[in-house]
C-alpha positions as a Markdown table, in Angstrom:
| # | Residue | x | y | z |
|---|---|---|---|---|
| 1 | Met | -52.9 | -30.3 | 28.9 |
| 2 | Leu | -51.2 | -28.0 | 26.4 |
| 3 | Asn | -53.0 | -27.5 | 23.1 |
| 4 | Lys | -52.1 | -25.8 | 19.9 |
| 5 | Ser | -53.7 | -22.5 | 20.9 |
| 6 | Asp | -51.5 | -22.4 | 24.0 |
| 7 | Leu | -48.4 | -22.7 | 21.8 |
| 8 | Ile | -49.6 | -20.0 | 19.4 |
| 9 | Lys | -50.4 | -17.8 | 22.4 |
| 10 | Tyr | -46.8 | -17.9 | 23.4 |
| 11 | Phe | -45.9 | -16.0 | 20.2 |
| 12 | Glu | -48.9 | -13.7 | 20.4 |
| 13 | Asn | -47.7 | -12.6 | 23.9 |
| 14 | Gly | -44.6 | -11.2 | 22.2 |
| 15 | Ile | -46.6 | -8.5 | 20.4 |
| 16 | Lys | -45.5 | -5.1 | 21.6 |
| 17 | Asn | -46.8 | -1.6 | 21.3 |
| 18 | Thr | -44.8 | 0.6 | 18.9 |
| 19 | Ser | -43.6 | 2.6 | 21.9 |
| 20 | Glu | -42.2 | -0.5 | 23.6 |
| 21 | Ile | -40.0 | -1.9 | 20.8 |
| 22 | Lys | -36.4 | -2.5 | 21.7 |
| 23 | Ile | -33.1 | -3.9 | 20.4 |
| 24 | Gly | -31.2 | -6.8 | 21.9 |
| 25 | Thr | -27.6 | -7.6 | 21.0 |
| 26 | Glu | -25.7 | -10.8 | 21.8 |
| 27 | His | -22.1 | -11.5 | 21.1 |
| 28 | Glu | -19.7 | -14.4 | 21.7 |
| 29 | Lys | -15.9 | -14.3 | 22.0 |
| 30 | Phe | -13.2 | -16.9 | 22.7 |
| 31 | Ile | -11.1 | -16.5 | 25.8 |
| 32 | Tyr | -7.4 | -17.6 | 25.4 |
| 33 | His | -4.1 | -17.6 | 27.3 |
| 34 | Lys | -1.8 | -15.0 | 25.8 |
| 35 | Ser | 1.2 | -17.3 | 26.7 |
| 36 | Asp | 0.4 | -20.0 | 24.3 |
| 37 | Leu | -3.0 | -19.0 | 22.6 |
| 38 | Ser | -4.7 | -22.0 | 24.1 |
| 39 | Leu | -8.4 | -21.7 | 25.1 |
| 40 | Val | -9.0 | -21.0 | 28.8 |
| 41 | Pro | -10.7 | -24.0 | 30.5 |
| 42 | Tyr | -13.8 | -23.9 | 32.7 |
| 43 | Ser | -11.8 | -24.6 | 35.9 |
| 44 | Gly | -8.3 | -24.1 | 37.2 |
| 45 | Asp | -6.1 | -21.3 | 38.4 |
| 46 | Val | -6.8 | -19.2 | 35.4 |
| 47 | Ser | -10.2 | -20.2 | 34.2 |
| 48 | Ile | -13.7 | -19.2 | 33.4 |
| 49 | Asn | -14.5 | -19.8 | 37.0 |
| 50 | Ser | -11.9 | -17.2 | 38.0 |
| 51 | Ile | -13.4 | -14.8 | 35.5 |
| 52 | Phe | -16.9 | -15.4 | 36.9 |
| 53 | Asp | -15.7 | -14.6 | 40.4 |
| 54 | Asp | -14.6 | -11.2 | 39.2 |
| 55 | Phe | -18.0 | -10.6 | 37.5 |
| 56 | Ile | -19.8 | -11.7 | 40.7 |
| 57 | Lys | -17.7 | -9.1 | 42.7 |
| 58 | Asp | -18.9 | -6.5 | 40.2 |
| 59 | Gly | -22.6 | -7.3 | 41.1 |
| 60 | Trp | -23.5 | -10.1 | 38.8 |
| 61 | Thr | -25.6 | -13.0 | 40.2 |
| 62 | Pro | -24.4 | -16.5 | 39.5 |
| 63 | Ile | -26.8 | -19.2 | 38.1 |
| 64 | Lys | -25.7 | -22.7 | 39.0 |
| 65 | Glu | -26.3 | -26.2 | 37.7 |
| 66 | Asn | -25.4 | -28.6 | 40.4 |
| 67 | Glu | -22.4 | -26.7 | 41.9 |
| 68 | Asn | -21.2 | -25.3 | 38.6 |
| 69 | Ile | -21.8 | -21.7 | 37.7 |
| 70 | Ile | -23.1 | -21.8 | 34.1 |
| 71 | Ala | -24.4 | -18.2 | 33.8 |
| 72 | Leu | -24.6 | -14.7 | 35.3 |
| 73 | Asn | -27.4 | -12.2 | 35.5 |
| 74 | Lys | -27.3 | -8.5 | 36.1 |
| 75 | Asp | -30.3 | -6.2 | 35.6 |
| 76 | Arg | -31.8 | -7.4 | 32.3 |
| 77 | Ala | -28.5 | -8.7 | 30.8 |
| 78 | Ser | -26.9 | -12.1 | 31.1 |
| 79 | Ile | -23.6 | -13.8 | 30.5 |
| 80 | Thr | -23.7 | -17.4 | 29.3 |
| 81 | Leu | -21.3 | -20.0 | 28.1 |
| 82 | Glu | -21.4 | -21.9 | 24.8 |
| 83 | Pro | -20.1 | -25.5 | 24.9 |
| 84 | Gly | -16.5 | -24.7 | 24.2 |
| 85 | Gly | -16.4 | -21.8 | 26.7 |
| 86 | Gln | -17.4 | -19.1 | 24.2 |
| 87 | Phe | -18.2 | -16.2 | 26.5 |
| 88 | Glu | -21.5 | -14.6 | 25.5 |
| 89 | Leu | -22.9 | -11.3 | 26.6 |
| 90 | Ser | -26.7 | -11.2 | 26.0 |
| 91 | Gly | -27.4 | -7.5 | 26.4 |
| 92 | Ala | -30.5 | -6.0 | 28.0 |
| 93 | Pro | -33.3 | -5.0 | 25.6 |
| 94 | Leu | -32.5 | -1.3 | 24.9 |
| 95 | Lys | -34.2 | 1.6 | 23.0 |
| 96 | Thr | -31.3 | 2.7 | 20.8 |
| 97 | Ile | -28.0 | 1.6 | 19.3 |
| 98 | His | -26.3 | 4.2 | 21.3 |
| 99 | Glu | -27.4 | 2.5 | 24.5 |
| 100 | Thr | -26.3 | -0.9 | 23.0 |
| 101 | Cys | -22.8 | 0.4 | 22.3 |
| 102 | Lys | -22.5 | 1.9 | 25.7 |
| 103 | Glu | -23.5 | -1.5 | 27.3 |
| 104 | Ile | -20.9 | -3.3 | 25.1 |
| 105 | Asn | -18.3 | -0.7 | 25.9 |
| 106 | Asn | -18.8 | -1.1 | 29.6 |
| 107 | His | -18.6 | -4.9 | 29.3 |
| 108 | Leu | -15.3 | -4.7 | 27.2 |
| 109 | Glu | -13.8 | -2.2 | 29.7 |
| 110 | Phe | -14.3 | -4.8 | 32.4 |
| 111 | Thr | -12.9 | -7.6 | 30.3 |
| 112 | Lys | -9.9 | -5.5 | 29.6 |
| 113 | Lys | -9.1 | -5.4 | 33.3 |
| 114 | Leu | -9.4 | -9.2 | 33.4 |
| 115 | Glu | -6.9 | -9.5 | 30.5 |
| 116 | Glu | -4.3 | -7.7 | 32.5 |
| 117 | Lys | -5.0 | -9.6 | 35.7 |
| 118 | Tyr | -4.9 | -13.1 | 34.1 |
| 119 | Asn | -2.8 | -12.6 | 31.0 |
| 120 | Ile | -5.7 | -13.6 | 28.8 |
| 121 | Gly | -7.3 | -12.3 | 25.7 |
| 122 | Phe | -10.8 | -12.1 | 24.2 |
| 123 | Leu | -10.9 | -13.0 | 20.5 |
| 124 | Gly | -13.5 | -11.8 | 18.1 |
| 125 | Leu | -13.7 | -14.3 | 15.2 |
| 126 | Gly | -16.4 | -16.5 | 13.8 |
| 127 | Phe | -14.4 | -19.7 | 14.2 |
| 128 | Phe | -11.5 | -20.5 | 16.5 |
| 129 | Pro | -8.6 | -20.4 | 14.0 |
| 130 | Ile | -6.0 | -22.8 | 15.6 |
| 131 | Gly | -6.1 | -26.3 | 17.0 |
| 132 | Glu | -8.5 | -29.1 | 16.6 |
| 133 | Leu | -11.8 | -30.0 | 18.1 |
| 134 | Lys | -10.2 | -32.4 | 20.6 |
| 135 | Asp | -8.2 | -29.4 | 22.0 |
| 136 | Val | -11.3 | -27.5 | 23.0 |
| 137 | Pro | -12.1 | -27.6 | 26.8 |
| 138 | Met | -15.7 | -28.5 | 27.5 |
| 139 | Val | -18.2 | -26.6 | 29.7 |
| 140 | Pro | -19.8 | -28.8 | 32.3 |
| 141 | Lys | -23.4 | -28.1 | 31.4 |
| 142 | Lys | -25.8 | -31.0 | 31.1 |
| 143 | Arg | -27.6 | -29.8 | 28.0 |
| 144 | Tyr | -24.3 | -29.8 | 26.2 |
| 145 | Ser | -22.6 | -32.9 | 27.7 |
| 146 | Glu | -25.6 | -35.3 | 28.1 |
| 147 | Ile | -27.8 | -34.3 | 25.2 |
| 148 | Met | -26.3 | -32.1 | 22.4 |
| 149 | Thr | -22.8 | -33.6 | 22.1 |
| 150 | Pro | -24.0 | -37.3 | 21.8 |
| 151 | Tyr | -26.8 | -36.2 | 19.4 |
| 152 | Met | -24.5 | -34.2 | 17.2 |
| 153 | Lys | -22.1 | -37.1 | 17.1 |
| 154 | Ser | -24.9 | -39.3 | 15.9 |
| 155 | Leu | -25.7 | -37.0 | 13.0 |
| 156 | Ser | -22.2 | -37.3 | 11.5 |
| 157 | Gly | -22.0 | -33.7 | 10.4 |
| 158 | Leu | -20.1 | -30.7 | 11.7 |
| 159 | Gly | -22.4 | -30.1 | 14.7 |
| 160 | Leu | -19.6 | -30.5 | 17.2 |
| 161 | Glu | -17.5 | -27.9 | 15.4 |
| 162 | Met | -20.6 | -25.6 | 15.6 |
| 163 | Met | -20.9 | -26.2 | 19.3 |
| 164 | Tyr | -17.3 | -26.0 | 20.4 |
| 165 | Gln | -15.4 | -23.8 | 17.8 |
| 166 | Ser | -17.8 | -21.2 | 16.4 |
| 167 | Ala | -18.9 | -17.8 | 17.6 |
| 168 | Thr | -21.5 | -15.3 | 16.5 |
| 169 | Val | -23.0 | -11.9 | 17.0 |
| 170 | Gln | -26.8 | -11.6 | 16.7 |
| 171 | Ala | -29.4 | -8.9 | 17.0 |
| 172 | Asn | -33.0 | -9.3 | 18.3 |
| 173 | Phe | -36.1 | -7.2 | 17.4 |
| 174 | Asp | -39.7 | -6.9 | 18.5 |
| 175 | Tyr | -42.9 | -7.2 | 16.4 |
| 176 | Ile | -46.0 | -5.1 | 16.8 |
| 177 | Ser | -48.5 | -7.5 | 15.2 |
| 178 | Glu | -48.7 | -10.9 | 13.5 |
| 179 | Ser | -48.5 | -9.2 | 10.1 |
| 180 | Asp | -45.5 | -7.1 | 11.2 |
| 181 | Met | -43.8 | -10.4 | 12.3 |
| 182 | Gln | -44.5 | -11.9 | 8.9 |
| 183 | Arg | -43.0 | -8.9 | 7.0 |
| 184 | Lys | -40.0 | -8.7 | 9.2 |
| 185 | Ile | -39.2 | -12.4 | 9.0 |
| 186 | Asn | -39.8 | -12.5 | 5.2 |
| 187 | Val | -37.4 | -9.6 | 4.7 |
| 188 | Ser | -34.9 | -11.0 | 7.2 |
| 189 | Ala | -34.9 | -14.4 | 5.6 |
| 190 | Phe | -34.2 | -13.1 | 2.1 |
| 191 | Ile | -31.4 | -10.7 | 3.1 |
| 192 | Gln | -29.8 | -12.8 | 5.8 |
| 193 | Pro | -27.3 | -14.4 | 3.4 |
| 194 | Ile | -26.2 | -10.9 | 2.3 |
| 195 | Val | -25.6 | -10.0 | 6.0 |
| 196 | Thr | -23.7 | -13.3 | 6.4 |
| 197 | Gly | -21.4 | -12.2 | 3.5 |
| 198 | Leu | -21.0 | -8.7 | 4.8 |
| 199 | Phe | -20.0 | -9.8 | 8.3 |
| 200 | Ser | -18.0 | -12.9 | 7.2 |
| 201 | Asn | -15.0 | -13.3 | 9.5 |
| 202 | Ser | -14.0 | -17.0 | 9.7 |
| 203 | Pro | -11.5 | -17.7 | 7.0 |
| 204 | Phe | -9.2 | -19.9 | 9.1 |
| 205 | Lys | -9.3 | -23.4 | 10.6 |
| 206 | Asn | -6.5 | -25.3 | 12.3 |
| 207 | Ser | -4.0 | -22.6 | 11.3 |
| 208 | Lys | -4.9 | -23.0 | 7.6 |
| 209 | Leu | -7.2 | -21.4 | 5.1 |
| 210 | Ser | -10.6 | -22.9 | 5.6 |
| 211 | Gly | -11.6 | -22.5 | 2.0 |
| 212 | Tyr | -14.5 | -20.3 | 3.1 |
| 213 | Glu | -15.2 | -16.6 | 3.7 |
| 214 | Thr | -17.3 | -17.8 | 6.6 |
| 215 | Tyr | -16.4 | -21.3 | 7.7 |
| 216 | Arg | -18.8 | -20.8 | 10.6 |
| 217 | Gly | -21.6 | -20.3 | 8.0 |
| 218 | Tyr | -20.5 | -23.5 | 6.2 |
| 219 | Val | -20.5 | -25.5 | 9.5 |
| 220 | Trp | -24.1 | -24.5 | 10.1 |
| 221 | Thr | -25.1 | -26.1 | 6.7 |
| 222 | Lys | -23.7 | -29.4 | 8.0 |
| 223 | Thr | -25.5 | -29.2 | 11.4 |
| 224 | Asp | -28.8 | -30.9 | 12.2 |
| 225 | Pro | -30.8 | -30.0 | 9.0 |
| 226 | Glu | -34.2 | -30.5 | 10.8 |
| 227 | Arg | -33.7 | -27.3 | 12.8 |
| 228 | Thr | -31.3 | -25.1 | 10.8 |
| 229 | Gly | -31.0 | -23.0 | 7.6 |
| 230 | Ile | -33.8 | -20.9 | 6.1 |
| 231 | Pro | -36.9 | -23.0 | 5.7 |
| 232 | Lys | -39.1 | -21.9 | 2.8 |
| 233 | Phe | -42.1 | -21.0 | 4.9 |
| 234 | Leu | -40.2 | -18.2 | 6.5 |
| 235 | Thr | -40.0 | -16.5 | 3.1 |
| 236 | Glu | -43.7 | -16.7 | 2.3 |
| 237 | Lys | -46.3 | -14.0 | 2.7 |
| 238 | Thr | -48.7 | -16.5 | 4.4 |
| 239 | Leu | -46.4 | -16.9 | 7.4 |
| 240 | Ser | -48.3 | -16.9 | 10.7 |
| 241 | Phe | -47.8 | -17.8 | 14.3 |
| 242 | Glu | -49.7 | -21.0 | 13.7 |
| 243 | Glu | -47.5 | -21.9 | 10.8 |
| 244 | Tyr | -44.4 | -21.4 | 12.9 |
| 245 | Val | -46.0 | -23.6 | 15.6 |
| 246 | Asp | -46.7 | -26.3 | 13.0 |
| 247 | Tyr | -43.0 | -26.3 | 12.0 |
| 248 | Ala | -41.7 | -26.3 | 15.5 |
| 249 | Leu | -44.0 | -29.2 | 16.5 |
| 250 | Gln | -42.3 | -31.4 | 13.9 |
| 251 | Val | -38.8 | -30.7 | 15.2 |
| 252 | Pro | -37.2 | -33.4 | 17.4 |
| 253 | Val | -37.0 | -32.4 | 21.1 |
| 254 | Tyr | -33.5 | -32.4 | 22.7 |
| 255 | Ala | -34.7 | -32.9 | 26.2 |
| 256 | Ile | -37.3 | -32.4 | 28.8 |
| 257 | Ile | -35.9 | -31.0 | 32.1 |
| 258 | Arg | -37.3 | -32.0 | 35.4 |
| 259 | Asn | -35.6 | -31.3 | 38.8 |
| 260 | Asn | -32.4 | -30.2 | 37.0 |
| 261 | Asn | -32.3 | -33.6 | 35.2 |
| 262 | Tyr | -32.2 | -33.8 | 31.4 |
| 263 | His | -34.4 | -36.6 | 29.9 |
| 264 | Asn | -33.3 | -37.3 | 26.4 |
| 265 | Cys | -36.2 | -37.0 | 23.9 |
| 266 | Thr | -34.2 | -36.7 | 20.6 |
| 267 | Lys | -36.2 | -39.5 | 19.1 |
| 268 | Tyr | -39.5 | -37.6 | 19.5 |
| 269 | Thr | -40.9 | -34.4 | 18.0 |
| 270 | Phe | -42.8 | -32.0 | 20.2 |
| 271 | Gln | -46.0 | -33.3 | 18.6 |
| 272 | Asp | -45.1 | -36.8 | 19.6 |
| 273 | Leu | -44.9 | -35.7 | 23.2 |
| 274 | Leu | -48.3 | -34.1 | 23.0 |
| 275 | Asp | -49.6 | -37.3 | 21.4 |
| 276 | Gly | -48.4 | -39.4 | 24.2 |
| 277 | Lys | -45.8 | -41.4 | 22.2 |
| 278 | Asn | -43.1 | -41.0 | 24.9 |
| 279 | Asn | -43.4 | -43.5 | 27.8 |
| 280 | Gln | -41.6 | -41.1 | 30.2 |
| 281 | Phe | -44.0 | -38.2 | 29.9 |
| 282 | Ala | -47.8 | -38.3 | 29.5 |
| 283 | Pro | -49.3 | -35.4 | 27.4 |
| 284 | Asp | -50.6 | -33.9 | 30.7 |
| 285 | Asp | -46.9 | -33.7 | 31.9 |
| 286 | Ile | -45.8 | -31.4 | 29.1 |
| 287 | Leu | -45.5 | -27.8 | 30.2 |
| 288 | Ile | -45.4 | -24.4 | 28.4 |
| 289 | Glu | -41.8 | -24.2 | 29.8 |
| 290 | Asp | -41.0 | -27.3 | 27.8 |
| 291 | Trp | -42.2 | -25.5 | 24.7 |
| 292 | Ile | -40.1 | -22.4 | 25.5 |
| 293 | Asn | -37.0 | -24.6 | 25.9 |
| 294 | His | -37.8 | -26.4 | 22.7 |
| 295 | Ile | -38.1 | -23.1 | 20.7 |
| 296 | Ser | -34.6 | -22.1 | 21.9 |
| 297 | Thr | -33.2 | -25.3 | 20.3 |
| 298 | Ile | -34.4 | -24.3 | 16.8 |
| 299 | Phe | -31.4 | -22.8 | 15.1 |
| 300 | Thr | -32.8 | -21.3 | 11.9 |
| 301 | Glu | -30.9 | -18.2 | 10.7 |
| 302 | Val | -34.0 | -16.1 | 11.5 |
| 303 | Arg | -35.7 | -17.5 | 14.6 |
| 304 | Leu | -39.0 | -16.6 | 16.1 |
| 305 | Lys | -39.5 | -16.4 | 19.9 |
| 306 | Thr | -41.4 | -13.6 | 21.6 |
| 307 | Phe | -39.1 | -11.5 | 19.4 |
| 308 | Ile | -37.2 | -12.1 | 16.2 |
| 309 | Glu | -33.5 | -13.2 | 16.2 |
| 310 | Met | -31.0 | -12.5 | 13.4 |
| 311 | Arg | -28.5 | -15.3 | 13.6 |
| 312 | Gly | -26.5 | -15.1 | 10.3 |
| 313 | Ala | -23.3 | -13.2 | 11.3 |
| 314 | Asp | -19.9 | -14.2 | 12.3 |
| 315 | Ala | -18.5 | -12.9 | 15.6 |
| 316 | Gly | -16.2 | -9.9 | 15.0 |
| 317 | Ser | -14.5 | -6.7 | 16.2 |
| 318 | Tyr | -16.1 | -4.1 | 18.4 |
| 319 | Asn | -17.3 | -2.2 | 15.3 |
| 320 | Thr | -19.3 | -5.1 | 14.1 |
| 321 | Leu | -21.0 | -5.5 | 17.5 |
| 322 | Cys | -22.7 | -2.1 | 17.0 |
| 323 | Ala | -23.0 | -2.2 | 13.2 |
| 324 | Leu | -25.1 | -5.4 | 13.1 |
| 325 | Pro | -28.0 | -4.2 | 15.3 |
| 326 | Ala | -27.7 | -0.7 | 13.6 |
| 327 | Phe | -28.0 | -2.2 | 10.1 |
| 328 | Trp | -31.1 | -4.3 | 11.1 |
| 329 | Ser | -32.7 | -1.5 | 13.1 |
| 330 | Gly | -32.6 | 0.9 | 10.1 |
| 331 | Ile | -34.5 | -1.7 | 8.0 |
| 332 | Leu | -36.8 | -3.3 | 10.5 |
| 333 | Tyr | -37.7 | -0.3 | 12.8 |
| 334 | Gln | -38.6 | 2.3 | 10.2 |
| 335 | Glu | -41.7 | 1.7 | 8.2 |
| 336 | Glu | -40.6 | 3.2 | 4.8 |
| 337 | Ala | -37.3 | 1.3 | 5.0 |
| 338 | Leu | -39.1 | -1.9 | 5.8 |
| 339 | Glu | -41.5 | -1.4 | 2.9 |
| 340 | Glu | -38.7 | -0.6 | 0.5 |
| 341 | Thr | -36.8 | -3.7 | 1.5 |
| 342 | Phe | -40.0 | -5.8 | 1.3 |
| 343 | Lys | -40.5 | -4.6 | -2.3 |
| 344 | Met | -36.8 | -5.3 | -3.1 |
| 345 | Ile | -37.0 | -9.0 | -2.0 |
| 346 | Ser | -40.1 | -9.5 | -4.2 |
| 347 | Glu | -37.8 | -10.0 | -7.2 |
| 348 | Phe | -36.2 | -13.0 | -5.7 |
| 349 | Glu | -37.4 | -16.6 | -5.6 |
| 350 | Tyr | -36.6 | -19.0 | -2.8 |
| 351 | Glu | -34.3 | -20.9 | -5.1 |
| 352 | Asp | -32.3 | -17.7 | -5.7 |
| 353 | Leu | -32.0 | -17.4 | -1.9 |
| 354 | Ile | -30.7 | -20.9 | -1.4 |
| 355 | Lys | -28.2 | -20.7 | -4.2 |
| 356 | Phe | -26.8 | -17.4 | -3.0 |
| 357 | Arg | -26.7 | -18.6 | 0.5 |
| 358 | Ser | -24.6 | -21.6 | -0.6 |
| 359 | Asp | -22.3 | -19.5 | -2.8 |
| 360 | Val | -21.7 | -16.7 | -0.3 |
| 361 | Leu | -20.1 | -19.1 | 2.2 |
| 362 | Ser | -17.0 | -19.5 | -0.1 |
| 363 | Asn | -17.2 | -16.7 | -2.6 |
| 364 | Gly | -18.5 | -14.0 | -0.3 |
| 365 | Leu | -20.4 | -11.0 | -1.8 |
| 366 | Asn | -18.9 | -11.6 | -5.2 |
| 367 | Ser | -21.6 | -14.2 | -5.5 |
| 368 | Leu | -24.6 | -13.5 | -7.7 |
| 369 | Tyr | -28.1 | -13.2 | -6.1 |
| 370 | Lys | -30.2 | -13.9 | -9.2 |
| 371 | Asn | -28.6 | -11.3 | -11.5 |
| 372 | Lys | -26.9 | -8.9 | -9.0 |
| 373 | Thr | -23.7 | -9.3 | -7.0 |
| 374 | Gly | -23.9 | -9.5 | -3.2 |
| 375 | Trp | -21.9 | -6.3 | -3.1 |
| 376 | Glu | -24.5 | -4.4 | -5.1 |
| 377 | Leu | -27.3 | -5.6 | -2.9 |
| 378 | Ala | -25.4 | -5.0 | 0.3 |
| 379 | Glu | -24.7 | -1.4 | -0.8 |
| 380 | Lys | -28.4 | -0.9 | -1.6 |
| 381 | Leu | -29.5 | -2.3 | 1.8 |
| 382 | Leu | -26.9 | -0.3 | 3.6 |
| 383 | Asn | -28.3 | 2.9 | 2.1 |
| 384 | Ile | -31.9 | 1.9 | 3.0 |
| 385 | Ser | -30.7 | 1.2 | 6.5 |
| 386 | Phe | -28.9 | 4.6 | 6.7 |
| 387 | Glu | -32.0 | 6.4 | 5.6 |
| 388 | Gly | -34.1 | 4.4 | 8.1 |
| 389 | Leu | -31.8 | 5.3 | 11.0 |
| 390 | Lys | -31.9 | 9.0 | 9.9 |
| 391 | Lys | -35.7 | 9.0 | 10.0 |
| 392 | Arg | -35.6 | 7.1 | 13.4 |
| 393 | Cys | -33.7 | 10.2 | 14.6 |
| 394 | Lys | -32.3 | 8.7 | 17.8 |
| 395 | Lys | -29.5 | 10.9 | 18.9 |
| 396 | Asn | -26.8 | 10.6 | 21.5 |
| 397 | Leu | -25.5 | 13.3 | 23.9 |
| 398 | Tyr | -23.3 | 14.6 | 21.1 |
| 399 | Gly | -26.1 | 15.0 | 18.7 |
| 400 | Asp | -25.2 | 12.1 | 16.5 |
| 401 | Asp | -27.9 | 9.8 | 15.2 |
| 402 | Glu | -27.6 | 6.1 | 14.9 |
| 403 | Thr | -26.1 | 6.2 | 11.4 |
| 404 | Val | -22.6 | 6.7 | 13.0 |
| 405 | His | -22.7 | 3.0 | 13.8 |
| 406 | Leu | -22.8 | 2.1 | 10.1 |
| 407 | Asp | -19.4 | 3.7 | 9.3 |
| 408 | Tyr | -17.7 | 0.4 | 9.6 |
| 409 | Leu | -20.0 | -1.1 | 7.0 |
| 410 | Phe | -19.6 | 1.8 | 4.6 |
| 411 | Glu | -15.9 | 1.2 | 4.8 |
| 412 | Val | -16.4 | -2.5 | 4.0 |
| 413 | Ile | -18.5 | -1.6 | 1.0 |
| 414 | Asp | -16.2 | 1.2 | -0.2 |
| 415 | Lys | -13.1 | -1.1 | -0.2 |
| 416 | Lys | -15.1 | -4.2 | -1.2 |
| 417 | Glu | -13.2 | -6.0 | 1.6 |
| 418 | Thr | -14.9 | -7.9 | 4.4 |
| 419 | Ala | -13.2 | -8.7 | 7.7 |
| 420 | Ser | -12.5 | -12.2 | 6.3 |
| 421 | Glu | -10.8 | -11.0 | 3.2 |
| 422 | Lys | -8.8 | -8.4 | 5.2 |
| 423 | Ala | -7.7 | -11.1 | 7.7 |
| 424 | Lys | -6.4 | -13.3 | 4.9 |
| 425 | Lys | -4.2 | -10.4 | 3.6 |
| 426 | Leu | -3.0 | -9.4 | 7.0 |
| 427 | Tyr | -2.3 | -12.7 | 8.6 |
| 428 | Phe | -1.9 | -15.4 | 6.0 |
| 429 | Gln | 1.3 | -15.0 | 4.0 |
| 430 | Asn | 3.6 | -17.5 | 2.2 |
| 431 | Asp | 1.1 | -20.3 | 3.0 |
| 432 | Lys | 1.4 | -19.7 | 6.7 |
| 433 | Leu | -0.8 | -18.2 | 9.3 |
| 434 | Asn | 0.8 | -15.7 | 11.6 |
| 435 | Thr | -1.1 | -16.8 | 14.7 |
| 436 | Gln | 0.5 | -14.3 | 17.1 |
| 437 | Lys | -0.3 | -11.4 | 14.8 |
| 438 | Leu | -3.8 | -12.7 | 14.2 |
| 439 | Phe | -4.7 | -12.9 | 17.9 |
| 440 | Glu | -3.2 | -9.5 | 18.6 |
| 441 | Gly | -5.1 | -7.9 | 15.8 |
| 442 | Glu | -8.5 | -9.5 | 16.3 |
| 443 | Ser | -8.8 | -9.4 | 20.1 |
| 444 | Phe | -10.9 | -6.8 | 21.9 |
């Protein structure tokens, strides 16, 4: 039977040696027909299945659920589907941002060939800008159709929009001890809303202005509050593996999977299952794999697994896909930079964080974080990251260090114009969204 020490051990097993630390980058994009800008469905003549076939011919291994391909694996990378067909590349854990960008480049070069073959496009925005929820084709994956969709409907929030119409880019980082995990999560929790503002890129919904710099970010505030947001304990210096376990034990479980069948457990927390309160599963039936699956259904903006996930940014252009992991690497993977940022966040209270996080969704980096604007803090953090990357001194074949991947963010800071603000100027004029121009301009 699983006990608490087993659950804590799962996180302890994530501890790496300093020489082993790596960077993982994941990004999602919408696939659409260029003919009418509608989303490409899972099956049909031109479909996600067609696209999967091309990847399989390129050496990717299909992962099936029943007879449906729901993912692909190659080396240590994977391609998965979000509920509305959002196409996600989860990159391999890599040593440098240069390697990350090379991996992304290779992926996008391949998708470019598919664009020409199928007359499709791959769109990099945080929220699909046209159409309604009912227009989105569904992916035939049991976790989505049998568990999450009915559950999100029952919550009466915006969870279905999160599932089917939003897209993100995230970066993942290792920890070298429990105290290192604590510092990295404390720092990440406090500055995550600044990153959300810096990478905001979802100003449109249903061909209109959404009223938000990051509508995706707003949608997340109306999605399953028991497992989202930035819980206070993530910001506290007492954070430990055990405390994270205590939190996760009290989160409702989506499902227990046995023989490819999903058993709905949304009325039970993981602690309830261990206490024998579910008639379907005795405590002895609960496996560590169930815990691992459960951890992946916690959607806090900083999430702990056997690594730390940064989940606060909208999907965006190619430049953002390299800039996000570069920004975080410069802060989290260089000791002086991490310490400087840790001191910086000490001036903020949790209440400051929550207020800024709420304000930044609609007002962007013009919002005040205590007594400073988001722009001021973003610039300070960007400079810390720059110095951190310089000291990391990871160079490519041309002698460039990783700071070259921050150029996009320095331009954003210099102009005080995020992707979201720029998109409104370029594509929304005379109270009308130029959808054709938007899709052409924001596709890979």
